[in-house]
Structure formats: structure tokens, C-alpha cells
PAKOL-969036 format. One record per atom (N, C-alpha, C): atom name; residue number from 1; residue in three letters; x, y, z. Coordinates in pm, 1 decimal, padded with zeros to 6 digits. Example, Ala and Ser with C-alpha at 12.3 -4.5 7.8 and 13.67 -1.06 7.14 Angstrom:
BEGIN
+-------+-----+--------+----------+----------+----------+
! atome ! num ! residu !       xx !       yy !       zz !
+-------+-----+--------+----------+----------+----------+
!     N !   1 !    ALA !  01319.0 ! -00569.0 !  00780.0 !
!    CA !   1 !    ALA !  01230.0 ! -00450.0 !  00780.0 !
!     C !   1 !    ALA !  01320.0 ! -00330.0 !  00780.0 !
!     N !   2 !    SER !  01285.0 ! -00225.0 !  00708.0 !
!    CA !   2 !    SER !  01367.0 ! -00106.0 !  00714.0 !
!     C !   2 !    SER !  01290.0 !  00003.0 !  00787.0 !
+-------+-----+--------+----------+----------+----------+
***
This chain:
BEGIN
+-------+-----+--------+----------+----------+----------+
! atome ! num ! residu !       xx !       yy !       zz !
+-------+-----+--------+----------+----------+----------+
!     N !   1 !    MET !  03121.0 !  09244.3 !  04513.1 !
!    CA !   1 !    MET !  03161.5 !  09104.6 !  04514.5 !
!     C !   1 !    MET !  03148.8 !  09077.5 !  04342.1 !
!     N !   2 !    ASP !  03236.3 !  09090.5 !  04296.3 !
!    CA !   2 !    ASP !  03222.8 !  09072.1 !  04162.3 !
!     C !   2 !    ASP !  03219.0 !  08945.1 !  04065.2 !
!     N !   3 !    THR !  03255.5 !  08871.4 !  04179.8 !
!    CA !   3 !    THR !  03306.9 !  08692.7 !  04135.9 !
!     C !   3 !    THR !  03098.2 !  08681.2 !  04148.8 !
!     N !   4 !    LEU !  03051.5 !  08707.4 !  04221.2 !
!    CA !   4 !    LEU !  02925.2 !  08660.5 !  04204.9 !
!     C !   4 !    LEU !  02824.8 !  08703.0 !  04092.8 !
!     N !   5 !    ASP !  02886.4 !  08842.6 !  04019.4 !
!    CA !   5 !    ASP !  02795.4 !  08852.4 !  03937.6 !
!     C !   5 !    ASP !  02830.8 !  08721.7 !  03794.3 !
!     N !   6 !    SER !  02938.3 !  08703.3 !  03798.0 !
!    CA !   6 !    SER !  03030.9 !  08609.3 !  03695.7 !
!     C !   6 !    SER !  02962.0 !  08455.6 !  03703.0 !
!     N !   7 !    THR !  02908.4 !  08418.3 !  03846.3 !
!    CA !   7 !    THR !  02816.5 !  08315.0 !  03847.1 !
!     C !   7 !    THR !  02641.0 !  08323.1 !  03773.8 !
!     N !   8 !    ASP !  02621.9 !  08187.6 !  03755.2 !
!    CA !   8 !    ASP !  02480.2 !  08174.8 !  03672.3 !
!     C !   8 !    ASP !  02396.2 !  08188.4 !  03738.3 !
!     N !   9 !    SER !  02256.7 !  08154.9 !  03733.9 !
!    CA !   9 !    SER !  02128.8 !  08170.1 !  03837.2 !
!     C !   9 !    SER !  02144.2 !  08035.3 !  03871.1 !
!     N !  10 !    PHE !  02169.6 !  07953.0 !  03867.9 !
!    CA !  10 !    PHE !  02164.2 !  07802.7 !  03924.9 !
!     C !  10 !    PHE !  02218.6 !  07816.9 !  04052.7 !
!     N !  11 !    GLU !  02406.6 !  07859.4 !  04012.8 !
!    CA !  11 !    GLU !  02483.3 !  07867.1 !  04088.8 !
!     C !  11 !    GLU !  02472.5 !  07956.0 !  04226.8 !
!     N !  12 !    GLN !  02388.2 !  08089.9 !  04190.9 !
!    CA !  12 !    GLN !  02366.3 !  08164.8 !  04289.4 !
!     C !  12 !    GLN !  02248.3 !  08100.5 !  04400.4 !
!     N !  13 !    PHE !  02122.4 !  08005.4 !  04334.2 !
!    CA !  13 !    PHE !  02063.8 !  07963.6 !  04367.5 !
!     C !  13 !    PHE !  02146.6 !  07859.4 !  04476.3 !
!     N !  14 !    VAL !  02259.1 !  07810.2 !  04465.9 !
!    CA !  14 !    VAL !  02316.4 !  07680.1 !  04539.3 !
!     C !  14 !    VAL !  02362.1 !  07744.5 !  04668.9 !
!     N !  15 !    LEU !  02425.5 !  07901.9 !  04566.7 !
!    CA !  15 !    LEU !  02490.1 !  07917.1 !  04684.4 !
!     C !  15 !    LEU !  02385.5 !  08029.2 !  04793.8 !
!     N !  16 !    LEU !  02281.4 !  08003.5 !  04784.9 !
!    CA !  16 !    LEU !  02183.3 !  08070.4 !  04842.5 !
!     C !  16 !    LEU !  02131.6 !  07945.8 !  04949.2 !
!     N !  17 !    SER !  02136.3 !  07848.5 !  04893.0 !
!    CA !  17 !    SER !  02120.0 !  07742.8 !  04996.2 !
!     C !  17 !    SER !  02219.0 !  07704.8 !  05076.0 !
!     N !  18 !    VAL !  02356.9 !  07728.3 !  05045.0 !
!    CA !  18 !    VAL !  02452.0 !  07745.6 !  05131.5 !
!     C !  18 !    VAL !  02452.2 !  07833.1 !  05260.5 !
!     N !  19 !    VAL !  02442.3 !  07920.1 !  05212.0 !
!    CA !  19 !    VAL !  02416.0 !  08095.3 !  05319.7 !
!     C !  19 !    VAL !  02288.6 !  08029.2 !  05421.0 !
!     N !  20 !    GLU !  02173.3 !  07945.3 !  05365.2 !
!    CA !  20 !    GLU !  02075.2 !  07926.1 !  05443.6 !
!     C !  20 !    GLU !  02116.2 !  07785.3 !  05562.0 !
!     N !  21 !    LEU !  02220.0 !  07730.5 !  05498.9 !
!    CA !  21 !    LEU !  02252.8 !  07618.0 !  05574.5 !
!     C !  21 !    LEU !  02348.7 !  07662.3 !  05672.9 !
!     N !  22 !    THR !  02478.5 !  07776.1 !  05629.7 !
!    CA !  22 !    THR !  02527.2 !  07847.5 !  05733.7 !
!     C !  22 !    THR !  02464.3 !  07939.2 !  05805.4 !
!     N !  23 !    VAL !  02356.4 !  07971.0 !  05797.4 !
!    CA !  23 !    VAL !  02317.1 !  08071.7 !  05870.0 !
!     C !  23 !    VAL !  02239.9 !  07977.4 !  05984.5 !
!     N !  24 !    ALA !  02166.4 !  07851.2 !  05954.6 !
!    CA !  24 !    ALA !  02143.2 !  07739.4 !  06076.8 !
!     C !  24 !    ALA !  02218.2 !  07705.2 !  06125.0 !
!     N !  25 !    GLY !  02363.6 !  07758.5 !  06096.6 !
!    CA !  25 !    GLY !  02470.6 !  07649.9 !  06199.7 !
!     C !  25 !    GLY !  02483.6 !  07521.1 !  06117.3 !
!     N !  26 !    GLU !  02455.7 !  07475.1 !  05993.8 !
!    CA !  26 !    GLU !  02504.9 !  07334.6 !  05996.7 !
!     C !  26 !    GLU !  02576.0 !  07336.2 !  05888.0 !
!     N !  27 !    THR !  02705.4 !  07346.3 !  05907.6 !
!    CA !  27 !    THR !  02841.4 !  07367.8 !  05818.5 !
!     C !  27 !    THR !  02942.7 !  07249.7 !  05869.7 !
!     N !  28 !    PRO !  03053.9 !  07255.2 !  05827.4 !
!    CA !  28 !    PRO !  03035.4 !  07242.2 !  05655.6 !
!     C !  28 !    PRO !  02912.1 !  07188.9 !  05624.1 !
!     N !  29 !    VAL !  02907.6 !  07215.7 !  05482.9 !
!    CA !  29 !    VAL !  02801.1 !  07134.6 !  05408.3 !
!     C !  29 !    VAL !  02862.0 !  07065.8 !  05308.4 !
!     N !  30 !    HIS !  02766.4 !  06970.6 !  05281.2 !
!    CA !  30 !    HIS !  02791.3 !  06850.3 !  05166.5 !
!     C !  30 !    HIS !  02694.4 !  06855.7 !  05077.0 !
!     N !  31 !    SER !  02673.7 !  06834.6 !  04970.0 !
!    CA !  31 !    SER !  02635.6 !  06851.1 !  04835.9 !
!     C !  31 !    SER !  02484.0 !  06783.3 !  04893.7 !
!     N !  32 !    TYR !  02495.7 !  06694.7 !  04941.5 !
!    CA !  32 !    TYR !  02353.4 !  06641.7 !  04963.1 !
!     C !  32 !    TYR !  02223.2 !  06731.5 !  05054.5 !
!     N !  33 !    ASP !  02315.8 !  06812.8 !  05126.7 !
!    CA !  33 !    ASP !  02283.8 !  06930.0 !  05236.3 !
!     C !  33 !    ASP !  02201.7 !  07011.1 !  05117.6 !
!     N !  34 !    VAL !  02296.4 !  07037.3 !  05075.9 !
!    CA !  34 !    VAL !  02264.8 !  07178.9 !  04963.4 !
!     C !  34 !    VAL !  02143.9 !  07114.0 !  04854.6 !
!     N !  35 !    THR !  02176.7 !  07011.6 !  04851.0 !
!    CA !  35 !    THR !  02048.9 !  06972.9 !  04733.9 !
!     C !  35 !    THR !  01913.3 !  06953.7 !  04804.5 !
!     N !  36 !    GLN !  01909.9 !  06890.7 !  04924.7 !
!    CA !  36 !    GLN !  01783.1 !  06887.8 !  05007.1 !
!     C !  36 !    GLN !  01740.4 !  07029.7 !  05005.0 !
!     N !  37 !    ALA !  01821.3 !  07130.9 !  05028.2 !
!    CA !  37 !    ALA !  01814.5 !  07283.9 !  05104.0 !
!     C !  37 !    ALA !  01725.5 !  07311.3 !  04958.8 !
!     N !  38 !    ALA !  01776.1 !  07312.7 !  04891.3 !
!    CA !  38 !    ALA !  01767.4 !  07397.2 !  04726.1 !
!     C !  38 !    ALA !  01597.2 !  07332.2 !  04698.3 !
!     N !  39 !    LYS !  01580.6 !  07214.3 !  04702.7 !
!    CA !  39 !    LYS !  01504.5 !  07166.8 !  04631.7 !
!     C !  39 !    LYS !  01384.2 !  07203.9 !  04758.7 !
!     N !  40 !    ALA !  01391.3 !  07220.8 !  04868.9 !
!    CA !  40 !    ALA !  01300.8 !  07276.8 !  04928.1 !
!     C !  40 !    ALA !  01243.3 !  07376.4 !  04924.0 !
!     N !  41 !    HIS !  01334.0 !  07454.3 !  04823.7 !
!    CA !  41 !    HIS !  01284.1 !  07630.2 !  04877.6 !
!     C !  41 !    HIS !  01263.2 !  07649.5 !  04681.8 !
!     N !  42 !    LEU !  01231.5 !  07556.2 !  04569.1 !
!    CA !  42 !    LEU !  01221.6 !  07546.1 !  04481.9 !
!     C !  42 !    LEU !  01075.8 !  07635.9 !  04460.3 !
!     N !  43 !    ASP !  00988.8 !  07631.9 !  04522.1 !
!    CA !  43 !    ASP !  00876.2 !  07689.5 !  04478.8 !
!     C !  43 !    ASP !  00899.5 !  07879.5 !  04555.0 !
!     N !  44 !    ASP !  00991.4 !  07882.9 !  04612.3 !
!    CA !  44 !    ASP !  00978.7 !  08005.0 !  04682.2 !
!     C !  44 !    ASP !  01091.5 !  08072.0 !  04513.0 !
!     N !  45 !    ILE !  01100.9 !  08049.1 !  04404.2 !
!    CA !  45 !    ILE !  01173.0 !  08111.9 !  04320.0 !
!     C !  45 !    ILE !  01108.0 !  08070.0 !  04171.6 !
!     N !  46 !    ASP !  01158.8 !  08199.5 !  04071.6 !
!    CA !  46 !    ASP !  01110.6 !  08183.8 !  03964.0 !
!     C !  46 !    ASP !  01247.7 !  08102.6 !  03890.0 !
!     N !  47 !    ARG !  01229.6 !  07989.1 !  03888.8 !
!    CA !  47 !    ARG !  01279.5 !  07875.6 !  03834.9 !
!     C !  47 !    ARG !  01322.6 !  07855.2 !  03680.5 !
!     N !  48 !    ASP !  01245.8 !  07945.5 !  03599.0 !
!    CA !  48 !    ASP !  01276.6 !  07918.8 !  03448.1 !
!     C !  48 !    ASP !  01401.5 !  07914.8 !  03401.8 !
!     N !  49 !    PRO !  01488.2 !  07993.9 !  03459.6 !
!    CA !  49 !    PRO !  01626.7 !  08024.9 !  03392.2 !
!     C !  49 !    PRO !  01676.6 !  07871.9 !  03404.8 !
!     N !  50 !    PHE !  01659.2 !  07739.4 !  03533.9 !
!    CA !  50 !    PHE !  01737.8 !  07670.6 !  03471.4 !
!     C !  50 !    PHE !  01643.1 !  07546.5 !  03546.1 !
!     N !  51 !    GLY !  01512.6 !  07533.8 !  03542.4 !
!    CA !  51 !    GLY !  01460.2 !  07412.7 !  03588.9 !
!     C !  51 !    GLY !  01512.3 !  07378.2 !  03735.2 !
!     N !  52 !    GLY !  01511.8 !  07250.3 !  03725.4 !
!    CA !  52 !    GLY !  01498.5 !  07152.4 !  03854.8 !
!     C !  52 !    GLY !  01617.0 !  07113.7 !  03943.1 !
!     N !  53 !    VAL !  01652.6 !  07045.1 !  04039.7 !
!    CA !  53 !    VAL !  01792.1 !  07058.2 !  04101.6 !
!     C !  53 !    VAL !  01811.8 !  06923.3 !  04065.7 !
!     N !  54 !    GLU !  01917.0 !  06882.9 !  04021.9 !
!    CA !  54 !    GLU !  01959.1 !  06719.9 !  04051.8 !
!     C !  54 !    GLU !  02136.9 !  06787.1 !  04131.5 !
!     N !  55 !    ARG !  02183.0 !  06677.3 !  04159.2 !
!    CA !  55 !    ARG !  02256.0 !  06613.3 !  04281.4 !
!     C !  55 !    ARG !  02399.5 !  06692.3 !  04197.4 !
!     N !  56 !    GLN !  02408.4 !  06610.7 !  04052.6 !
!    CA !  56 !    GLN !  02510.9 !  06631.0 !  04000.1 !
!     C !  56 !    GLN !  02540.1 !  06802.3 !  03960.5 !
!     N !  57 !    ARG !  02453.1 !  06847.4 !  03924.4 !
!    CA !  57 !    ARG !  02436.8 !  06968.8 !  03930.5 !
!     C !  57 !    ARG !  02478.7 !  07081.0 !  04013.3 !
!     N !  58 !    VAL !  02454.2 !  07051.8 !  04110.0 !
!    CA !  58 !    VAL !  02465.3 !  07135.3 !  04264.3 !
!     C !  58 !    VAL !  02638.1 !  07111.7 !  04311.1 !
!     N !  59 !    ILE !  02687.3 !  06975.0 !  04285.7 !
!    CA !  59 !    ILE !  02828.6 !  06922.5 !  04298.1 !
!     C !  59 !    ILE !  02898.4 !  07030.7 !  04212.0 !
!     N !  60 !    ALA !  02858.7 !  07057.2 !  04106.4 !
!    CA !  60 !    ALA !  02935.5 !  07089.4 !  03993.0 !
!     C !  60 !    ALA !  02935.9 !  07274.1 !  04030.1 !
!     N !  61 !    ALA !  02817.0 !  07293.2 !  04086.7 !
!    CA !  61 !    ALA !  02820.3 !  07405.9 !  04084.2 !
!     C !  61 !    ALA !  02908.5 !  07474.1 !  04247.4 !
!     N !  62 !    LEU !  02862.3 !  07369.5 !  04345.8 !
!    CA !  62 !    LEU !  02947.4 !  07352.6 !  04464.0 !
!     C !  62 !    LEU !  03095.9 !  07374.9 !  04388.2 !
!     N !  63 !    ARG !  03168.0 !  07341.1 !  04331.5 !
!    CA !  63 !    ARG !  03294.2 !  07353.2 !  04252.1 !
!     C !  63 !    ARG !  03349.4 !  07457.6 !  04220.2 !
!     N !  64 !    THR !  03221.5 !  07513.7 !  04092.9 !
!    CA !  64 !    THR !  03228.9 !  07659.3 !  04012.9 !
!     C !  64 !    THR !  03230.5 !  07775.4 !  04149.9 !
!     N !  65 !    LEU !  03180.2 !  07760.8 !  04260.1 !
!    CA !  65 !    LEU !  03167.4 !  07869.3 !  04362.5 !
!     C !  65 !    LEU !  03351.0 !  07870.1 !  04442.1 !
!     N !  66 !    ALA !  03360.4 !  07729.4 !  04463.7 !
!    CA !  66 !    ALA !  03466.3 !  07702.1 !  04562.2 !
!     C !  66 !    ALA !  03608.8 !  07793.9 !  04426.6 !
!     N !  67 !    ASP !  03576.1 !  07769.4 !  04337.3 !
!    CA !  67 !    ASP !  03677.3 !  07812.8 !  04230.4 !
!     C !  67 !    ASP !  03643.2 !  07964.2 !  04238.5 !
!     N !  68 !    ALA !  03576.3 !  08032.4 !  04210.7 !
!    CA !  68 !    ALA !  03546.4 !  08172.4 !  04225.3 !
!     C !  68 !    ALA !  03559.4 !  08213.6 !  04354.6 !
!     N !  69 !    GLY !  03606.6 !  08129.0 !  04458.9 !
!    CA !  69 !    GLY !  03675.9 !  08213.2 !  04580.5 !
!     C !  69 !    GLY !  03547.5 !  08242.6 !  04651.3 !
!     N !  70 !    LEU !  03430.1 !  08206.6 !  04655.9 !
!    CA !  70 !    LEU !  03298.3 !  08208.4 !  04708.8 !
!     C !  70 !    LEU !  03258.5 !  08140.4 !  04865.5 !
!     N !  71 !    LEU !  03322.5 !  08007.0 !  04827.9 !
!    CA !  71 !    LEU !  03359.6 !  07898.4 !  04914.7 !
!     C !  71 !    LEU !  03487.3 !  07832.6 !  04913.6 !
!     N !  72 !    THR !  03487.6 !  07770.8 !  05036.1 !
!    CA !  72 !    THR !  03608.5 !  07707.7 !  05073.9 !
!     C !  72 !    THR !  03536.5 !  07539.7 !  05106.2 !
!     N !  73 !    LYS !  03659.3 !  07481.2 !  05040.9 !
!    CA !  73 !    LYS !  03654.6 !  07317.4 !  05093.7 !
!     C !  73 !    LYS !  03699.0 !  07327.8 !  05215.4 !
!     N !  74 !    ALA !  03623.5 !  07187.7 !  05257.8 !
!    CA !  74 !    ALA !  03652.8 !  07165.2 !  05402.8 !
!     C !  74 !    ALA !  03672.7 !  06972.8 !  05405.9 !
!     N !  75 !    LYS !  03761.1 !  06901.2 !  05461.0 !
!    CA !  75 !    LYS !  03771.9 !  06751.1 !  05451.4 !
!     C !  75 !    LYS !  03663.4 !  06711.1 !  05575.5 !
!     N !  76 !    THR !  03594.2 !  06631.8 !  05560.0 !
!    CA !  76 !    THR !  03494.6 !  06503.1 !  05642.6 !
!     C !  76 !    THR !  03499.5 !  06427.1 !  05617.4 !
!     N !  77 !    GLU !  03511.5 !  06342.1 !  05700.4 !
!    CA !  77 !    GLU !  03512.1 !  06165.7 !  05671.8 !
!     C !  77 !    GLU !  03327.1 !  06140.6 !  05726.8 !
!     N !  78 !    SER !  03295.9 !  06034.7 !  05663.4 !
!    CA !  78 !    SER !  03202.9 !  05971.8 !  05594.8 !
!     C !  78 !    SER !  03205.1 !  05892.3 !  05763.3 !
!     N !  79 !    ALA !  03110.3 !  05797.5 !  05763.2 !
!    CA !  79 !    ALA !  03106.0 !  05666.4 !  05870.5 !
!     C !  79 !    ALA !  03205.8 !  05580.3 !  05806.0 !
!     N !  80 !    THR !  03258.2 !  05542.7 !  05688.6 !
!    CA !  80 !    THR !  03318.3 !  05466.4 !  05662.0 !
!     C !  80 !    THR !  03409.0 !  05494.2 !  05629.6 !
!     N !  81 !    GLY !  03495.5 !  05597.2 !  05647.2 !
!    CA !  81 !    GLY !  03642.0 !  05660.8 !  05672.9 !
!     C !  81 !    GLY !  03649.7 !  05729.8 !  05541.0 !
!     N !  82 !    LYS !  03546.5 !  05772.8 !  05448.4 !
!    CA !  82 !    LYS !  03582.0 !  05790.2 !  05293.8 !
!     C !  82 !    LYS !  03562.2 !  05960.3 !  05315.0 !
!     N !  83 !    GLY !  03681.0 !  06032.1 !  05257.4 !
!    CA !  83 !    GLY !  03658.9 !  06152.1 !  05308.3 !
!     C !  83 !    GLY !  03570.5 !  06193.6 !  05208.6 !
!     N !  84 !    ARG !  03507.9 !  06296.7 !  05203.9 !
!    CA !  84 !    ARG !  03363.8 !  06382.4 !  05143.7 !
!     C !  84 !    ARG !  03419.2 !  06504.8 !  05128.3 !
!     N !  85 !    PRO !  03427.5 !  06605.1 !  05011.3 !
!    CA !  85 !    PRO !  03404.2 !  06705.6 !  05011.4 !
!     C !  85 !    PRO !  03312.2 !  06771.1 !  05072.3 !
!     N !  86 !    ALA !  03348.0 !  06863.0 !  05151.9 !
!    CA !  86 !    ALA !  03273.8 !  06995.1 !  05244.9 !
!     C !  86 !    ALA !  03265.7 !  07130.5 !  05205.5 !
!     N !  87 !    TYR !  03166.5 !  07182.6 !  05218.4 !
!    CA !  87 !    TYR !  03224.2 !  07367.9 !  05197.9 !
!     C !  87 !    TYR !  03159.9 !  07430.3 !  05305.7 !
!     N !  88 !    GLU !  03240.7 !  07568.1 !  05305.9 !
!    CA !  88 !    GLU !  03177.2 !  07668.7 !  05402.4 !
!     C !  88 !    GLU !  03168.5 !  07776.5 !  05314.1 !
!     N !  89 !    LEU !  03109.8 !  07849.0 !  05345.7 !
!    CA !  89 !    LEU !  03094.9 !  08020.5 !  05275.3 !
!     C !  89 !    LEU !  03260.5 !  08071.3 !  05306.6 !
!     N !  90 !    ALA !  03295.3 !  08148.7 !  05256.0 !
!    CA !  90 !    ALA !  03425.2 !  08227.4 !  05211.0 !
!     C !  90 !    ALA !  03394.8 !  08385.0 !  05228.8 !
!     N !  91 !    VAL !  03262.2 !  08390.4 !  05256.5 !
!    CA !  91 !    VAL !  03230.6 !  08572.6 !  05239.6 !
!     C !  91 !    VAL !  03158.5 !  08544.6 !  05311.5 !
!     N !  92 !    ASP !  03067.0 !  08656.3 !  05380.7 !
!    CA !  92 !    ASP !  02967.6 !  08685.3 !  05496.1 !
!     C !  92 !    ASP !  02826.4 !  08665.0 !  05420.5 !
!     N !  93 !    PRO !  02756.0 !  08580.7 !  05479.2 !
!    CA !  93 !    PRO !  02643.1 !  08549.5 !  05452.4 !
!     C !  93 !    PRO !  02569.4 !  08697.6 !  05397.1 !
!     N !  94 !    GLU !  02532.4 !  08782.2 !  05494.2 !
!    CA !  94 !    GLU !  02457.5 !  08889.6 !  05452.5 !
!     C !  94 !    GLU !  02527.1 !  08954.0 !  05354.0 !
!     N !  95 !    GLU !  02679.8 !  08976.2 !  05312.5 !
!    CA !  95 !    GLU !  02675.6 !  09034.5 !  05164.4 !
!     C !  95 !    GLU !  02600.8 !  08947.2 !  05050.8 !
!     N !  96 !    VAL !  02594.6 !  08824.6 !  05091.3 !
!    CA !  96 !    VAL !  02544.6 !  08716.8 !  04976.3 !
!     C !  96 !    VAL !  02392.8 !  08776.9 !  04937.7 !
!     N !  97 !    LEU !  02322.3 !  08744.5 !  05066.3 !
!    CA !  97 !    LEU !  02136.5 !  08840.1 !  05061.0 !
!     C !  97 !    LEU !  02143.1 !  08939.2 !  05039.9 !
!     N !  98 !    THR !  02293.0 !  09058.8 !  05041.9 !
!    CA !  98 !    THR !  02244.1 !  09170.7 !  05008.3 !
!     C !  98 !    THR !  02261.4 !  09145.1 !  04818.9 !
!     N !  99 !    MET !  02351.4 !  09106.6 !  04825.5 !
!    CA !  99 !    MET !  02381.3 !  09140.4 !  04641.1 !
!     C !  99 !    MET !  02254.0 !  09052.7 !  04609.1 !
!     N ! 100 !    LEU !  02205.9 !  08970.7 !  04654.7 !
!    CA ! 100 !    LEU !  02074.4 !  08885.7 !  04571.3 !
!     C ! 100 !    LEU !  01944.9 !  08900.8 !  04600.3 !
!     N ! 101 !    GLU !  01944.2 !  08973.9 !  04699.9 !
!    CA ! 101 !    GLU !  01796.6 !  09030.0 !  04754.2 !
!     C ! 101 !    GLU !  01702.0 !  09101.0 !  04642.6 !
!     N ! 102 !    GLY !  01791.7 !  09165.0 !  04546.9 !
!    CA ! 102 !    GLY !  01725.4 !  09255.8 !  04408.5 !
!     C ! 102 !    GLY !  01699.8 !  09178.5 !  04270.9 !
!     N ! 103 !    ALA !  01766.7 !  09026.3 !  04303.8 !
!    CA ! 103 !    ALA !  01734.4 !  08957.4 !  04195.5 !
!     C ! 103 !    ALA !  01580.9 !  08948.1 !  04230.1 !
!     N ! 104 !    GLU !  01521.7 !  08957.4 !  04141.6 !
!    CA ! 104 !    GLU !  01382.1 !  08900.6 !  04088.0 !
!     C ! 104 !    GLU !  01334.4 !  08785.6 !  04160.4 !
!     N ! 105 !    SER !  01412.0 !  08692.5 !  04085.7 !
!    CA ! 105 !    SER !  01397.2 !  08520.2 !  04133.7 !
!     C ! 105 !    SER !  01443.0 !  08482.6 !  04271.1 !
!     N ! 106 !    PHE !  01509.9 !  08539.3 !  04330.6 !
!    CA ! 106 !    PHE !  01550.3 !  08520.2 !  04466.8 !
!     C ! 106 !    PHE !  01494.3 !  08600.6 !  04546.9 !
!     N ! 107 !    GLY !  01434.0 !  08682.9 !  04569.2 !
!    CA ! 107 !    GLY !  01366.9 !  08751.9 !  04641.1 !
!     C ! 107 !    GLY !  01306.7 !  08697.1 !  04747.8 !
!     N ! 108 !    PRO !  01244.8 !  08616.8 !  04719.0 !
!    CA ! 108 !    PRO !  01152.2 !  08567.7 !  04839.3 !
!     C ! 108 !    PRO !  01209.2 !  08428.0 !  04915.0 !
!     N ! 109 !    TYR !  01345.7 !  08393.7 !  04836.7 !
!    CA ! 109 !    TYR !  01400.2 !  08288.4 !  04914.0 !
!     C ! 109 !    TYR !  01513.3 !  08385.1 !  05016.1 !
!     N ! 110 !    VAL !  01527.7 !  08476.2 !  04970.9 !
!    CA ! 110 !    VAL !  01636.0 !  08599.9 !  05091.6 !
!     C ! 110 !    VAL !  01530.2 !  08627.3 !  05167.7 !
!     N ! 111 !    GLU !  01433.2 !  08678.2 !  05175.8 !
!    CA ! 111 !    GLU !  01362.0 !  08684.9 !  05288.0 !
!     C ! 111 !    GLU !  01331.6 !  08576.0 !  05372.8 !
!     N ! 112 !    THR !  01299.1 !  08439.6 !  05338.3 !
!    CA ! 112 !    THR !  01268.4 !  08314.1 !  05363.1 !
!     C ! 112 !    THR !  01406.3 !  08299.2 !  05473.0 !
!     N ! 113 !    ILE !  01537.6 !  08328.2 !  05437.7 !
!    CA ! 113 !    ILE !  01665.8 !  08316.0 !  05490.8 !
!     C ! 113 !    ILE !  01672.6 !  08400.2 !  05615.3 !
!     N ! 114 !    ARG !  01635.1 !  08532.5 !  05558.1 !
!    CA ! 114 !    ARG !  01614.3 !  08662.2 !  05694.7 !
!     C ! 114 !    ARG !  01556.8 !  08629.2 !  05773.7 !
!     N ! 115 !    ALA !  01437.6 !  08585.3 !  05742.9 !
!    CA ! 115 !    ALA !  01320.1 !  08524.8 !  05826.0 !
!     C ! 115 !    ALA !  01369.3 !  08450.6 !  05934.6 !
!     N ! 116 !    ASN !  01457.3 !  08318.4 !  05863.8 !
!    CA ! 116 !    ASN !  01451.8 !  08199.7 !  05971.8 !
!     C ! 116 !    ASN !  01587.4 !  08236.8 !  06052.5 !
!     N ! 117 !    ALA !  01638.8 !  08325.3 !  06007.2 !
!    CA ! 117 !    ALA !  01782.4 !  08384.0 !  06088.7 !
!     C ! 117 !    ALA !  01739.2 !  08483.4 !  06237.3 !
!     N ! 118 !    ALA !  01653.2 !  08498.3 !  06165.1 !
!    CA ! 118 !    ALA !  01612.3 !  08660.7 !  06300.7 !
!     C ! 118 !    ALA !  01528.6 !  08544.6 !  06456.3 !
!     N ! 119 !    ASP !  01483.7 !  08421.1 !  06402.1 !
!    CA ! 119 !    ASP !  01427.5 !  08315.8 !  06501.8 !
!     C ! 119 !    ASP !  01491.5 !  08290.2 !  06608.8 !
+-------+-----+--------+----------+----------+----------+
***
């Protein structure tokens, strides 16, 4: 999965949050859900490379990941009938976990996702 190598650490963190939501059966995902999942795991990672999690940055990362072919876009409607962009993994979640488990900053988050998937 060469495209994962071309993403930066923040985009990889966002991708892990999408994997977590996917494994939990909460797809398609919206930027709000991904932001909440990412914020919940900030303490699990070494975040020196990118600092905190802002929703606008998550939205940009989701777009980049979709452009890279790691996510696909799905259209959903909000309660008011407005279309909101939603995303689904375009790759196998296990493949992403395997690629990122060796990254020093993401190892604990990958372990958490795998532990939750096993429950």
C-alpha cells in the first residue's frame, strides 16, 4: 500500500480513526465522528509531529485520503436534508493496522483498535 507512505502523520492518525469506526461498524463516517474518535486517542500517541486535532484539519485529511484512494466518498443526508460528505475505507482495515503498527507513534492506538475488535 504505497499510497499510505505518501500520507503525513496527521493523515495516518485520521485514517486510524476511520479504521476504528469501521471496525466498530459505524460507517460511513462523517468528519465530526472522526474528529471525536481522534481526540479520544490523542493520549495514545506521540503527537509531536502535528499537535492537536481540529475539525477543519480532519476534513482536509479526509479529502486527501479519499484522493489517495484510501477512502471512498458516500453521500448521506442530515436531518435537514442537506447532503454531508461521508467516507468509507477503500482498503482492508487490517492492512492499514499492519502498515501502521510499526510506527512508533501509532503502536498503542493500533493495539487499542485490535483489542476492541476482538471484544
